C-alpha positions, -999 to 999 in steps of 0.1 A, spaced: 414 824 522 443 839 548 464 813 566 488 823 596 515 801 608 550 801 630 576 793 610 607 782 636 637 806 632 662 782 614 636 779 586 626 817 584 661 830 573 651 841 535 611 841 541 599 872 528 565 884 510 558 869 477 572 835 489 553 809 470 532 782 495 517 752 489 488 742 513 478 708 518 448 693 536 450 657 551 415 651 547 414 665 508 442 641 498 443 646 458 444 686 462 470 714 468 462 751 472 486 772 460 491 804 482 519 835 488 535 849 517 520 883 521 529 898 557 557 885 582 563 897 617 591 925 626 603 900 652 606 859 665 584 853 691 613 853 714 594 824 739 587 801 710 615 814 688 593 813 657 580 841 631 543 847 627 539 843 587 508 853 568 497 835 540 469 843 514 453 814 496 431 806 467 402 793 474 376 800 448 355 771 454 356 773 491 369 739 496 390 750 526 368 763 556 382 786 585 396 765 615 406 739 587 440 716 598 467 721 569 499 713 562 518 743 545 551 742 524 570 772 520 590 774 488 620 802 506 647 806 485 680 791 496 702 820 503 737 794 504 744 765 488 741 730 508 748 692 502 731 662 514 750 643 530 733 604 547 728 610 584 742 577 587 782 589 577 777 620 607 799 618 631 785 638 666 812 637 696 823 667 721 840 684 689 805 689 674 790 672 639 815 661 622 815 638 591 846 617 577 859 625 542 883 602 523 911 618 500 934 594 483 925 569 512 932 586 541 904 597 559 895 640 574 871 641 600 860 678 588 834 697 610 802 704 591 773 728 596 740 715 592 712 736 581 686 711 582 679 676 597 657 654 571 658 621 592 675 600 573 694 625 555 711 661 568 712 691 549 745 709 549 763 744 538 800 739 553 826 713 553 821 689 528 818 696 489 804 679 460 821 649 449 833 643 487 838 605 493 823 605 531 824 574 554 793 555 557 787 546 592 823 555 606 831 533 640 840 555 670 878 543 666 879 562 631 904 594 635 922 618 612 945 602 593 933 566 592 940 546 560 906 530 544 901 516 514 870 528 499 847 498 487 816 513 463 782 494 472 773 457 456 750 463 427 714 455 434 705 418 422 685 423 389 645 408 392 
């Protein structure tokens, strides 16, 4: 079966023929369908900033019918390393999106580049590195050079 989807510009980088796809259908919750990207448009659609993408899906028993609503997950290879940061650690102000990082008890405000917003988390490729301690729910009064004391989260009660 052939499926056409419009991939948003921010997700289209790295998309190419051969990329794996997984298709699910809400009405068939216990099953997934494998596929591969076979063709992509040469350019983004100018009005929607999306890339028309064609996927061939294995459907040997004809469980999928033409016109069926489906959800497509593309396994696009990441070309730049990224980290996941809690959304509650981000600061958004006139300077853009930032994260407060603690080094030796001192706060350093770093601009971050967000590649994906995952709701309660954001994926960033610039501004923080593995092992950085970030300030959760930073107050608006927090500024570069502020002195802080790191507090670890209390352990969850045992049940």
